All heavy atoms as an XYZ file, in Angstrom:
986
protein
N     155.237    105.214    129.896
C     153.871    105.158    130.326
C     153.724    104.123    131.449
O     153.582    104.535    132.594
C     152.994    104.784    129.135
C     151.535    105.004    129.352
S     150.703    105.071    127.799
C     149.653    103.694    127.997
N     153.840    102.881    131.180
C     153.796    101.859    132.173
C     155.274    101.288    132.286
O     155.907    101.127    131.295
C     152.858    100.706    131.824
C     151.418    101.091    131.753
C     150.760    101.193    130.524
C     150.703    101.468    132.930
C     149.422    101.583    130.506
C     149.434    101.835    132.894
C     148.711    101.870    131.650
N     155.606    101.023    133.520
C     156.977    100.490    133.757
C     156.813     98.969    133.843
O     156.760     98.418    134.982
C     157.581    101.129    134.962
C     159.039    100.686    135.125
O     159.659    100.367    134.041
O     159.554    100.743    136.206
N     156.708     98.309    132.684
C     156.498     96.843    132.702
C     157.822     96.189    132.193
O     158.262     96.496    131.127
C     155.378     96.444    131.764
C     154.060     97.085    132.317
C     155.200     94.939    131.710
C     152.844     96.814    131.372
N     158.363     95.340    132.981
C     159.622     94.633    132.645
C     159.346     93.308    131.971
O     158.145     92.907    131.743
N     160.364     92.626    131.632
C     160.273     91.354    130.958
C     159.590     90.276    131.828
O     158.774     89.521    131.326
C     161.689     90.859    130.556
C     161.636     89.509    129.824
C     161.154     89.479    128.520
C     162.030     88.374    130.484
C     161.112     88.249    127.817
C     162.025     87.157    129.771
C     161.507     87.072    128.478
N     159.904     90.287    133.119
C     159.276     89.343    134.061
C     157.805     89.505    134.104
O     157.038     88.538    134.067
C     159.927     89.484    135.426
C     159.440     88.474    136.501
C     159.747     87.056    136.037
C     160.055     88.813    137.837
N     157.313     90.781    134.154
C     155.876     91.017    134.208
C     155.182     90.539    132.913
O     154.053     89.941    132.936
C     155.537     92.520    134.438
C     155.838     92.967    135.857
C     157.297     93.462    135.998
O     158.035     93.513    135.076
O     157.637     93.771    137.159
N     155.799     90.759    131.776
C     155.260     90.289    130.510
C     155.195     88.806    130.430
O     154.211     88.210    129.934
C     156.112     90.816    129.318
C     155.923     92.334    128.994
C     156.906     92.749    127.869
C     154.510     92.607    128.576
N     156.203     88.123    130.971
C     156.240     86.653    130.951
C     155.126     86.116    131.846
O     154.434     85.174    131.446
C     157.603     86.181    131.399
C     157.841     84.662    131.412
C     157.740     84.139    129.916
C     159.232     84.335    131.959
N     154.905     86.673    132.971
C     153.804     86.268    133.877
C     152.493     86.448    133.243
O     151.572     85.598    133.289
C     153.930     86.975    135.239
C     155.161     86.515    135.973
C     152.654     86.757    136.101
C     155.464     87.299    137.260
N     152.292     87.613    132.560
C     151.045     87.960    131.855
C     150.788     86.884    130.760
O     149.663     86.468    130.536
C     151.124     89.369    131.329
C     149.806     89.944    130.771
C     148.779     90.078    131.905
C     150.056     91.297    130.165
N     151.807     86.552    130.021
C     151.663     85.529    128.902
C     151.293     84.209    129.515
O     150.475     83.510    128.856
C     152.939     85.483    128.135
N     151.886     83.800    130.525
C     151.601     82.473    131.127
C     150.182     82.435    131.650
O     149.384     81.496    131.391
C     152.585     82.121    132.260
C     152.125     80.888    133.031
C     153.968     81.859    131.667
N     149.724     83.505    132.296
C     148.337     83.587    132.868
C     147.351     83.566    131.630
O     146.322     82.907    131.634
C     148.159     84.815    133.685
C     146.632     85.045    134.030
C     148.886     84.647    135.004
N     147.659     84.365    130.616
C     146.815     84.378    129.430
C     146.703     82.989    128.782
O     145.654     82.570    128.327
N     147.821     82.312    128.648
C     147.848     80.994    128.071
C     147.001     80.074    128.900
O     146.222     79.232    128.346
C     149.283     80.460    127.962
C     149.522     79.141    127.313
C     148.993     79.154    125.843
C     150.953     78.755    127.336
N     147.093     80.139    130.238
C     146.318     79.190    131.069
C     144.843     79.571    131.040
O     143.978     78.642    131.035
C     146.793     79.345    132.532
C     148.160     78.704    132.793
C     148.611     79.020    134.229
C     148.228     77.231    132.537
N     144.452     80.855    130.996
C     143.044     81.225    131.007
C     142.419     81.050    129.612
O     141.266     80.492    129.526
C     142.926     82.700    131.417
C     141.530     83.187    131.292
C     143.376     82.849    132.918
N     143.072     81.479    128.561
C     142.467     81.409    127.218
C     142.772     80.207    126.472
O     141.993     79.750    125.530
C     142.865     82.656    126.370
C     142.436     84.037    126.923
C     143.083     85.120    126.086
C     140.958     84.163    126.860
N     143.829     79.560    126.772
C     144.267     78.326    126.023
C     145.078     78.759    124.793
O     145.075     79.886    124.364
N     145.730     77.728    124.190
C     146.621     78.021    123.059
C     145.877     78.382    121.785
O     146.474     78.963    120.922
C     147.408     76.701    122.884
C     146.585     75.645    123.587
C     145.792     76.318    124.670
N     144.626     78.014    121.675
C     143.883     78.328    120.427
C     143.389     79.797    120.415
O     143.417     80.440    119.354
C     142.680     77.401    120.261
C     143.110     75.956    119.979
C     142.340     75.005    120.860
O     141.325     75.420    121.532
O     142.723     73.838    120.912
N     142.931     80.272    121.538
C     142.318     81.650    121.544
C     143.381     82.735    121.932
O     143.112     83.930    121.723
C     141.160     81.696    122.508
C     139.985     80.905    121.997
C     138.771     81.141    122.807
N     139.001     80.558    124.165
C     138.167     80.702    125.200
N     137.011     81.400    125.070
N     138.353     80.197    126.359
N     144.473     82.399    122.499
C     145.512     83.380    122.926
C     145.980     84.237    121.766
O     146.062     85.472    121.924
C     146.650     82.679    123.684
C     147.710     83.659    124.240
C     147.022     84.555    125.344
C     148.856     82.897    124.834
N     146.420     83.662    120.597
C     146.872     84.512    119.509
C     145.813     85.485    119.006
O     146.140     86.668    118.706
C     147.273     83.528    118.389
C     147.490     82.238    119.124
C     146.592     82.251    120.278
N     144.563     85.012    118.922
C     143.470     85.919    118.479
C     143.217     87.025    119.502
O     143.037     88.185    119.140
C     142.230     85.074    118.230
C     141.156     85.828    117.497
C     139.985     84.961    117.056
N     140.139     83.558    117.378
C     139.206     82.731    117.837
N     138.028     83.272    117.984
N     139.424     81.531    118.088
N     143.239     86.690    120.769
C     143.104     87.726    121.797
C     144.209     88.709    121.806
O     143.984     89.894    122.009
C     142.975     87.019    123.137
N     145.452     88.215    121.591
C     146.616     89.158    121.579
C     146.483     90.111    120.373
O     146.801     91.311    120.503
C     147.879     88.349    121.516
N     146.094     89.573    119.215
C     145.901     90.428    118.041
C     144.809     91.444    118.248
O     144.974     92.593    117.944
C     145.518     89.477    116.842
C     145.626     90.187    115.514
C     145.429     89.272    114.309
N     146.022     87.965    114.554
C     145.357     86.770    114.471
N     144.041     86.752    114.183
N     145.946     85.652    114.639
N     143.671     91.019    118.829
C     142.598     91.956    119.109
C     143.038     93.026    120.094
O     142.724     94.202    119.948
C     141.404     91.205    119.683
O     141.023     90.176    118.758
C     140.200     92.111    119.914
N     143.804     92.659    121.142
C     144.277     93.545    122.124
C     145.251     94.561    121.471
O     145.184     95.786    121.717
C     144.956     92.872    123.256
N     146.086     94.091    120.570
C     147.016     94.965    119.825
C     146.272     96.022    118.951
O     146.659     97.150    118.861
N     145.200     95.495    118.288
C     144.399     96.425    117.451
C     143.761     97.525    118.307
O     143.748     98.685    117.876
C     143.360     95.627    116.682
C     143.862     94.775    115.562
C     142.721     93.895    114.941
C     144.512     95.590    114.451
N     143.183     97.127    119.453
C     142.582     98.096    120.282
C     143.569     99.143    120.874
O     143.281    100.319    120.905
C     141.900     97.415    121.478
C     140.503     96.906    121.086
C     140.191     95.615    120.723
C     139.326     97.687    120.999
N     138.845     95.543    120.405
C     138.282     96.766    120.531
C     138.996     98.993    121.193
C     136.964     97.174    120.344
C     137.661     99.377    121.012
C     136.730     98.505    120.550
N     144.706     98.587    121.239
C     145.773     99.543    121.734
C     146.243    100.497    120.650
O     146.399    101.669    120.905
C     146.935     98.687    122.308
C     146.554     98.049    123.600
C     148.154     99.611    122.566
C     147.572     97.046    124.165
N     146.358     99.964    119.404
C     146.713    100.860    118.312
C     145.650    101.965    118.072
O     146.011    103.072    117.792
N     144.383    101.548    118.073
C     143.295    102.504    117.890
C     143.318    103.568    118.988
O     143.114    104.797    118.709
C     141.942    101.811    117.845
C     141.730    101.022    116.621
C     140.369    100.326    116.659
N     140.210     99.429    115.498
C     139.268     98.488    115.393
N     138.388     98.376    116.393
N     139.206     97.761    114.355
N     143.472    103.153    120.204
C     143.528    104.076    121.282
C     144.715    105.035    121.192
O     144.523    106.307    121.335
C     143.612    103.362    122.645
C     142.292    102.660    122.915
C     143.920    104.304    123.812
C     142.328    101.648    124.112
N     145.871    104.555    120.802
C     147.046    105.390    120.579
C     146.790    106.418    119.471
O     147.129    107.604    119.557
C     148.304    104.573    120.230
C     148.866    103.933    121.408
C     150.137    103.182    121.049
C     150.779    102.568    122.252
N     152.056    101.858    121.827
N     146.186    105.959    118.309
C     145.914    106.898    117.222
C     144.862    107.944    117.644
O     145.000    109.116    117.299
C     145.406    106.093    116.034
C     146.488    105.484    115.182
C     145.937    104.935    113.847
N     144.973    103.851    114.010
C     145.327    102.550    114.245
N     146.593    102.233    114.290
N     144.401    101.622    114.361
N     143.899    107.551    118.409
C     142.870    108.535    118.945
C     143.469    109.591    119.766
O     143.212    110.783    119.635
C     141.771    107.814    119.634
O     141.017    106.938    118.787
N     144.331    109.094    120.693
C     145.016    110.042    121.623
C     145.914    111.002    120.798
O     145.955    112.183    121.007
C     145.782    109.290    122.656
C     146.717    110.192    123.418
C     144.827    108.588    123.617
N     146.645    110.472    119.836
C     147.507    111.252    119.002
C     146.737    112.263    118.163
O     147.121    113.481    118.109
C     148.292    110.345    118.055
O     149.083    111.110    117.172
N     145.554    111.850    117.628
C     144.740    112.762    116.856
C     144.201    113.903    117.812
O     144.172    115.070    117.357
C     143.535    112.070    116.250
C     143.989    111.166    115.049
O     145.116    111.381    114.571
O     143.152    110.250    114.686
N     143.771    113.547    118.995
C     143.347    114.547    119.909
C     144.414    115.547    120.311
O     144.170    116.766    120.391
C     142.768    113.917    121.188
C     141.373    113.379    121.021
S     140.712    112.820    122.580
C     140.894    111.085    122.518
N     145.634    115.068    120.502
C     146.729    115.937    120.859
C     146.986    116.846    119.694
O     147.244    118.087    119.869
C     147.993    115.121    121.184
C     147.926    114.458    122.508
C     149.176    113.574    122.794
O     149.855    113.193    121.847
N     149.405    113.276    124.033
N     147.004    116.337    118.481
C     147.252    117.199    117.305
C     146.225    118.285    117.156
O     146.412    119.452    116.889
C     147.302    116.363    116.009
C     148.674    116.177    115.484
C     148.697    115.485    114.149
N     148.921    114.054    114.420
C     148.112    113.081    114.063
N     147.037    113.307    113.369
N     148.409    111.860    114.318
N     144.942    117.909    117.358
C     143.797    118.851    117.281
C     143.943    119.938    118.393
O     143.709    121.167    118.103
C     142.428    118.124    117.390
C     141.276    119.040    117.266
C     141.125    119.516    115.885
O     141.596    118.914    114.914
O     140.564    120.649    115.749
N     144.269    119.531    119.598
C     144.424    120.507    120.666
C     145.611    121.450    120.339
O     145.465    122.694    120.517
C     144.658    119.792    121.985
C     143.368    119.117    122.478
C     145.124    120.735    123.084
C     143.546    118.187    123.673
N     146.715    120.936    119.827
C     147.820    121.802    119.523
C     147.465    122.752    118.382
O     147.874    123.922    118.449
C     149.047    120.898    119.079
C     149.718    120.310    120.250
O     149.566    120.733    121.372
N     150.425    119.191    120.007
N     146.768    122.268    117.386
C     146.336    123.219    116.293
C     145.381    124.266    116.753
O     145.469    125.394    116.355
C     145.746    122.464    115.093
O     144.495    121.849    115.447
N     144.506    123.935    117.733
C     143.575    124.947    118.261
C     144.365    125.961    119.075
O     144.052    127.151    119.007
C     142.522    124.277    119.112
C     141.513    123.440    118.389
C     140.663    124.270    117.453
O     140.292    125.418    117.778
N     140.404    123.766    116.253
N     145.358    125.501    119.839
C     146.172    126.480    120.644
C     146.954    127.318    119.710
O     147.070    128.573    119.999
C     147.120    125.649    121.558
C     146.420    124.922    122.760
C     147.474    124.068    123.463
C     145.752    125.909    123.694
N     147.526    126.879    118.694
C     148.277    127.684    117.690
C     147.359    128.655    117.066
O     147.730    129.831    116.843
C     148.965    126.789    116.678
C     150.121    125.998    117.235
C     150.718    125.030    116.234
O     150.227    125.003    115.097
O     151.645    124.241    116.594
N     146.128    128.204    116.693
C     145.208    129.108    116.047
C     144.787    130.285    116.972
O     144.696    131.382    116.594
C     143.953    128.337    115.578
N     144.591    129.859    118.229
C     144.198    130.866    119.219
C     145.400    131.919    119.446
O     145.130    133.142    119.537
C     143.847    130.213    120.575
C     143.385    131.182    121.643
C     142.157    131.960    121.277
O     141.337    131.401    120.547
O     142.037    133.146    121.725
N     146.588    131.407    119.471
C     147.730    132.273    119.636
C     147.869    133.195    118.435
O     148.149    134.403    118.579
C     149.061    131.450    119.740
C     150.283    132.257    119.977
C     151.517    131.381    120.223
O     151.369    130.164    120.472
O     152.614    131.969    120.050
N     147.639    132.676    117.203
C     147.697    133.583    116.034
C     146.557    134.596    116.097
O     146.804    135.793    115.688
C     147.542    132.681    114.752
C     148.765    131.858    114.368
C     148.515    130.961    113.187
C     149.985    132.777    114.099
N     145.416    134.245    116.479
C     144.290    135.193    116.646
C     144.707    136.268    117.586
O     144.419    137.489    117.385
C     143.014    134.466    117.119
C     142.224    133.897    115.957
C     140.825    133.423    116.482
N     140.532    132.173    115.784
C     140.579    130.979    116.342
N     140.967    130.824    117.625
N     140.289    129.901    115.609
N     145.278    135.915    118.754
C     145.671    136.894    119.725
C     146.718    137.857    119.188
O     146.602    139.046    119.289
C     146.223    136.203    121.012
C     146.523    137.044    122.158
C     147.104    136.310    123.339
N     148.131    135.388    123.001
C     149.402    135.710    122.802
N     149.810    136.915    122.813
N     150.271    134.753    122.525
N     147.719    137.278    118.463
C     148.769    138.153    117.863
C     148.138    139.051    116.779
O     148.464    140.220    116.678
C     149.803    137.290    117.226
C     150.729    136.635    118.248
C     151.865    135.835    117.585
C     152.730    135.209    118.575
N     153.831    134.385    117.939
N     147.165    138.544    116.047
C     146.501    139.322    115.041
C     145.717    140.467    115.628
O     145.748    141.608    115.197
C     145.659    138.480    114.154
C     144.852    139.111    113.005
C     145.843    139.647    111.976
C     143.923    138.182    112.364
N     145.052    140.148    116.747
C     144.295    141.240    117.433
C     145.205    142.310    117.957
O     144.912    143.497    117.909
C     143.496    140.648    118.581
C     142.328    139.845    118.117
O     141.921    139.997    116.936
O     141.796    139.029    118.915
N     146.422    141.905    118.541
C     147.383    142.849    119.047
C     147.869    143.748    117.905
O     147.950    144.970    118.017
C     148.523    142.149    119.700
C     148.207    141.501    121.026
C     149.393    140.685    121.550
O     150.464    140.750    120.924
O     149.171    140.033    122.575
N     148.202    143.158    116.739
C     148.708    143.971    115.655
C     147.609    144.833    115.125
O     147.879    145.982    114.697
C     149.215    142.984    114.520
C     150.405    142.245    114.901
C     151.588    143.087    115.136
O     151.785    144.134    114.552
N     152.401    142.735    116.150
N     146.361    144.408    115.099
C     145.270    145.242    114.626
C     145.066    146.439    115.530
O     144.828    147.548    115.106
C     143.942    144.384    114.602
C     142.791    145.166    114.020
C     142.973    145.485    112.574
O     143.469    144.666    111.781
N     142.558    146.704    112.127
N     145.194    146.214    116.886
C     145.103    147.317    117.826
C     146.259    148.316    117.586
O     146.023    149.563    117.607
C     145.135    146.835    119.211
C     143.872    146.112    119.652
C     143.979    145.631    121.064
C     142.750    144.808    121.456
N     142.899    144.219    122.856
N     147.494    147.872    117.395
C     148.572    148.712    117.159
C     148.319    149.510    115.842
O     148.604    150.727    115.766
C     149.872    147.960    117.010
C     150.372    147.403    118.329
C     151.650    146.611    118.144
C     152.153    146.007    119.426
N     153.379    145.223    119.169
N     147.894    148.876    114.838
C     147.630    149.514    113.548
C     146.502    150.617    113.719
O     146.660    151.688    113.218
C     147.204    148.492    112.498
C     146.988    149.023    111.054
C     148.248    149.627    110.513
C     146.444    147.929    110.186
N     145.458    150.227    114.438
C     144.353    151.206    114.653
C     144.874    152.418    115.389
O     144.525    153.557    115.151
C     143.231    150.538    115.414
C     142.434    149.569    114.574
O     142.582    149.604    113.314
O     141.761    148.714    115.101
N     145.710    152.171    116.448
C     146.301    153.254    117.214
C     147.165    154.176    116.292
O     147.071    155.406    116.391
C     147.097    152.750    118.358
C     146.256    152.146    119.495
C     147.116    151.463    120.508
O     148.416    151.508    120.392
O     146.514    150.854    121.434
N     147.933    153.581    115.435
C     148.828    154.327    114.546
C     147.943    155.152    113.549
O     148.276    156.339    113.296
C     149.714    153.416    113.786
O     150.639    152.749    114.640
N     146.916    154.571    113.003
C     146.057    155.273    112.084
C     145.369    156.408    112.791
O     145.291    157.545    112.265
C     145.018    154.322    111.477
C     143.921    155.092    110.760
C     145.692    153.346    110.534
N     144.892    156.229    114.072
C     144.276    157.329    114.802
C     145.269    158.433    115.035
O     144.912    159.604    114.986
C     143.715    156.803    116.083
C     142.497    155.889    115.906
O     141.841    155.993    114.800
O     142.148    155.126    116.847
N     146.473    158.077    115.368
C     147.503    159.042    115.673
C     147.808    159.912    114.448
O     147.871    161.137    114.468
C     148.763    158.386    116.218
C     149.819    159.391    116.765
C     150.992    158.722    117.402
N     150.944    157.304    117.604
C     151.681    156.426    116.915
N     152.558    156.861    116.016
N     151.610    155.109    117.162
N     147.931    159.230    113.324
C     148.160    159.893    112.051
C     147.060    160.830    111.694
O     147.210    161.953    111.247
C     148.513    158.912    110.909
C     148.501    159.595    109.573
C     149.817    158.225    111.186
N     145.777    160.301    111.909
C     144.603    161.164    111.643
C     144.597    162.448    112.460
O     144.378    163.522    111.963
C     143.337    160.401    111.891
C     142.938    159.472    110.779
C     141.632    158.799    111.124
C     141.211    157.799    110.087
N     139.985    157.097    110.375
N     144.947    162.282    113.768
C     144.992    163.438    114.663
C     146.101    164.394    114.189
O     145.900    165.622    114.222
C     145.234    163.016    116.054
C     144.013    162.421    116.763
C     144.240    162.270    118.240
N     145.490    161.550    118.599
C     145.581    160.214    118.814
N     144.443    159.517    118.702
N     146.685    159.675    119.132
N     147.226    163.867    113.831
C     148.356    164.711    113.339
C     147.956    165.471    112.116
O     148.207    166.682    111.959
C     149.613    163.866    113.080
C     150.228    163.342    114.367
O     149.839    163.865    115.434
O     151.085    162.453    114.260
N     147.309    164.781    111.149
C     146.926    165.431    109.907
C     145.838    166.458    110.184
O     145.879    167.581    109.645
C     146.426    164.393    108.906
C     145.745    165.042    107.724
C     147.610    163.542    108.395
N     144.907    166.171    111.015
C     143.832    167.144    111.387
C     144.483    168.349    112.105
O     144.090    169.508    111.819
C     142.776    166.481    112.276
C     141.893    165.562    111.495
C     140.973    164.785    112.406
O     141.082    164.900    113.633
O     140.150    164.003    111.877
N     145.463    168.115    112.958
C     146.099    169.228    113.631
C     146.877    170.100    112.607
O     146.867    171.320    112.745
N     147.547    169.457    111.678
C     148.239    170.206    110.666
C     147.292    170.988    109.791
O     147.546    172.131    109.354
C     149.155    169.300    109.842
C     150.364    168.775    110.539
C     151.039    167.737    109.669
C     151.319    169.860    110.876
N     146.166    170.363    109.445
C     145.230    171.023    108.603
C     144.625    172.244    109.296
O     144.359    173.253    108.684
C     144.112    170.034    108.240
N     144.384    172.138    110.593
C     143.845    173.288    111.357
C     144.872    174.415    111.444
O     144.530    175.564    111.390
C     143.447    172.844    112.748
C     142.255    171.972    112.829
C     141.890    171.570    114.185
C     140.648    170.699    114.156
N     140.356    170.213    115.539
N     146.160    174.050    111.616
C     147.179    175.116    111.732
C     147.538    175.750    110.375
O     147.991    176.844    110.301
C     148.453    174.594    112.379
O     148.944    173.504    111.621
C     148.163    174.149    113.838
N     147.336    174.966    109.293
C     147.635    175.435    107.907
C     146.594    176.400    107.379
O     146.888    177.250    106.614
C     147.805    174.235    106.979
C     149.254    174.016    106.603
O     150.114    174.804    107.034
O     149.478    173.063    105.804
N     145.365    176.183    107.683
C     144.253    177.003    107.128
C     144.261    178.340    107.853
O     144.100    178.397    109.022
C     142.899    176.284    107.288
O     142.712    175.973    108.694
C     142.818    175.041    106.424
N     144.355    179.408    107.058
C     144.275    180.721    107.685
C     142.853    181.076    108.034
O     141.921    180.622    107.452
C     144.747    181.673    106.520
C     144.504    180.935    105.266
C     144.609    179.465    105.663
N     142.693    181.853    109.099
C     141.343    182.201    109.460
C     140.861    183.291    108.602
O     141.565    183.978    107.911
C     141.385    182.743    110.947
O     142.130    183.887    111.086
N     139.547    183.537    108.539
C     138.919    184.519    107.683
C     139.287    185.889    108.098
O     139.249    186.832    107.263
C     137.400    184.314    107.627
O     136.910    184.446    108.970
C     137.005    182.966    107.031
N     139.584    186.183    109.369
C     139.920    187.514    109.818
C     141.314    187.900    109.365
O     141.585    189.056    109.041
C     139.881    187.576    111.355
C     138.523    187.323    111.885
O     137.496    187.535    111.145
O     138.403    186.910    113.051
N     142.292    186.943    109.288
C     143.624    187.211    108.920
C     143.814    187.357    107.411
O     144.733    187.961    106.932
C     144.565    186.108    109.435
C     144.559    186.042    110.994
O     144.193    187.047    111.551
O     144.960    185.005    111.553
N     143.018    186.628    106.572
C     143.233    186.554    105.186
C     142.730    187.870    104.548
O     141.640    188.326    104.878
C     142.479    185.368    104.575
N     143.463    188.389    103.593
C     143.031    189.575    102.910
C     141.905    189.165    101.936
O     141.874    188.061    101.368
C     144.261    190.013    102.085
C     145.107    188.829    101.975
C     144.829    187.982    103.195
N     140.943    190.003    101.777
C     139.778    189.684    100.948
C     140.169    190.151     99.557
O     140.003    191.314     99.164
C     138.507    190.315    101.419
O     138.519    191.661    101.256
N     140.607    189.215     98.704
C     140.946    189.506     97.312
C     139.921    188.923     96.439
O     140.027    189.199     95.228
C     142.367    188.927     97.011
O     142.297    187.496     97.200
C     143.403    189.561     97.875
N     139.020    188.189     96.922
C     138.010    187.592     96.083
C     138.472    186.289     95.507
O     137.745    185.640     94.764
N     139.712    185.967     95.790
C     140.260    184.683     95.241
C     140.362    183.678     96.431
O     140.508    184.058     97.551
C     141.682    184.842     94.644
C     141.675    185.734     93.452
N     141.059    185.442     92.279
C     142.170    186.968     93.251
C     141.213    186.405     91.451
N     141.919    187.390     92.024
N     140.307    182.459     96.047
C     140.518    181.391     97.055
C     141.951    181.368     97.542
O     142.880    181.417     96.707
C     140.165    180.070     96.421
C     140.151    178.889     97.297
C     138.879    178.889     98.239
O     137.877    179.527     97.855
O     139.035    178.319     99.321
N     142.222    181.326     98.821
C     143.614    181.311     99.291
C     144.300    180.023     98.858
O     143.717    178.954     98.875
C     143.515    181.398    100.816
C     142.155    180.933    101.136
C     141.290    181.243     99.923
N     145.569    180.145     98.459
C     146.252    179.006     97.972
C     147.014    178.419     99.233
O     147.542    179.191    100.051
C     147.259    179.335     96.864
O     148.265    180.211     97.377
N     147.028    177.088     99.234
C     147.745    176.456    100.317
C     149.133    176.084     99.800
O     149.262    175.242     98.902
C     146.992    175.190    100.761
C     145.623    175.479    101.356
N     145.480    176.068    102.577
C     144.378    175.420    100.844
C     144.195    176.200    102.893
N     143.532    175.845    101.770
N     150.137    176.717    100.396
C     151.541    176.454     99.999
C     152.017    175.201    100.739
O     151.864    175.126    101.950
C     152.338    177.671    100.290
C     153.723    177.550     99.738
O     153.895    176.820     98.777
O     154.677    178.211    100.232
N     152.606    174.254    100.013
C     153.114    173.091    100.655
C     154.614    173.138    100.670
O     155.250    173.890     99.905
C     152.666    171.807     99.971
O     153.179    171.856     98.633
C     151.197    171.727     99.942
N     155.227    172.366    101.511
C     156.716    172.310    101.557
C     157.298    171.869    100.243
O     158.367    172.267     99.929
N     156.603    171.034     99.537
C     157.103    170.493     98.244
C     157.263    171.672     97.254
O     158.228    171.778     96.591
C     156.199    169.370     97.778
C     156.229    168.171     98.723
C     156.643    168.937     96.349
C     155.240    167.092     98.349
N     156.204    172.471     97.168
C     156.281    173.570     96.247
C     157.408    174.485     96.616
O     158.095    175.010     95.751
C     154.891    174.347     96.198
C     153.783    173.479     95.648
C     152.443    174.115     95.800
O     152.348    175.136     96.542
O     151.470    173.620     95.299
N     157.564    174.787     97.915
C     158.636    175.700     98.341
C     159.934    175.123     97.957
O     160.826    175.800     97.461
C     158.569    175.945     99.813
C     157.627    177.038    100.180
C     157.718    177.371    101.648
N     156.507    176.910    102.239
C     156.339    176.213    103.256
N     157.391    175.751    103.921
N     155.148    175.780    103.724
N     160.131    173.840     98.254
C     161.427    173.206     97.862
C     161.677    173.251     96.383
O     162.792    173.481     95.952
C     161.398    171.804     98.356
C     161.692    171.691     99.858
C     161.905    170.244    100.262
N     161.300    170.040    101.563
C     160.270    169.291    101.839
N     159.731    168.568    100.890
N     159.766    169.169    103.000
N     160.674    173.074     95.573
C     160.878    173.062     94.154
C     161.251    174.487     93.677
O     162.066    174.666     92.828
C     159.657    172.531     93.428
O     158.574    173.368     93.600
N     160.600    175.498     94.341
C     160.922    176.889     93.993
C     162.370    177.186     94.390
O     163.133    177.833     93.615
C     160.012    177.894     94.667
C     158.565    177.798     94.128
O     158.417    177.272     92.977
O     157.657    178.321     94.784
N     162.743    176.740     95.606
C     164.147    176.966     96.021
C     165.131    176.247     95.168
O     166.193    176.765     94.779
C     164.286    176.546     97.449
C     163.583    177.409     98.464
C     163.545    176.835     99.846
O     164.186    175.743    100.084
O     162.950    177.470    100.743
N     164.777    175.034     94.738
C     165.667    174.272     93.821
C     165.796    174.973     92.473
O     166.876    175.056     91.902
C     165.123    172.878     93.593
O     165.011    172.148     94.831
N     164.730    175.572     92.030
C     164.745    176.243     90.714
C     165.664    177.521     90.902
O     166.439    177.809     89.978
C     163.335    176.720     90.311
O     162.503    175.501     90.284
C     163.348    177.341     88.980
N     165.519    178.227     92.002
C     166.400    179.441     92.213
C     167.853    179.034     92.325
O     168.685    179.734     91.725
C     165.944    180.170     93.498
C     164.604    180.791     93.367
C     164.196    181.441     94.702
C     162.829    181.980     94.676
N     162.393    182.493     95.948
N     168.110    177.953     93.004
C     169.508    177.486     93.109
C     170.063    177.101     91.722
O     171.218    177.348     91.436
C     169.645    176.258     94.022
C     169.375    176.659     95.523
O     169.512    177.869     95.796
O     169.055    175.761     96.288
N     169.219    176.418     90.960
C     169.657    176.028     89.638
C     169.890    177.242     88.773
O     170.842    177.231     87.963
C     168.660    175.096     88.996
N     169.060    178.265     88.879
C     169.237    179.516     88.111
C     170.540    180.200     88.532
O     171.281    180.703     87.698
C     168.044    180.458     88.328
C     166.775    179.905     87.616
O     166.909    178.988     86.763
O     165.651    180.378     88.028
N     170.844    180.237     89.839
C     172.083    180.825     90.317
C     173.244    180.069     89.795
O     174.283    180.674     89.354
C     172.110    180.821     91.839
C     171.148    181.822     92.501
C     171.270    181.707     93.990
C     170.250    182.614     94.661
N     170.313    182.525     96.091
N     173.226    178.766     89.802
C     174.341    177.954     89.269
C     174.579    178.237     87.789
O     175.708    178.351     87.324
C     174.075    176.477     89.490
C     174.205    176.047     90.978
O     174.839    176.809     91.727
O     173.719    174.972     91.318
N     173.483    178.335     87.043
C     173.556    178.573     85.588
C     174.070    179.948     85.314
O     174.922    180.196     84.409
C     172.210    178.384     84.913
N     173.733    180.938     86.142
C     174.175    182.281     85.966
C     175.665    182.421     86.339
O     176.388    183.214     85.685
C     173.351    183.246     86.832
N     176.155    181.671     87.267
C     177.498    181.824     87.719
C     178.485    181.121     86.661
O     179.610    181.393     86.702
C     177.718    181.217     89.111
O     177.481    179.815     89.064
N     177.997    180.329     85.829
C     178.861    179.620     84.849
C     179.077    180.490     83.722
O     179.435    181.040     82.944
C     178.192    178.345     84.349
C     178.186    177.310     85.462
C     177.601    176.004     84.921
N     177.400    175.053     86.053
C     176.748    173.963     85.962
N     176.180    173.609     84.842
N     176.668    173.194     86.961
């Protein structure tokens, strides 16, 4: 902070001794030390507060970025699901009118039917 050498401190002490005298110099030095300590603590507290505010702002920014990414992903999935739902539902012109509700076949049901057929073939071959 300050580049004060031993010679400068010695000159300062001699001037203080001449100006304040030997009775008031120790009390003045103690008071000056207390003030310097308070100033250092205040500066340190301010630096800590500024650093915590900067870290909080950085976390908020990262959280906002992640929220935007999540919202974009959710929107993309919604569009994909809506697109699949539109392509999966048969139109009323194509569907035969049987009076029954058309069943929506899913890939899971098909796979389970195929698995059952494969298992039946394995059992029959034994």
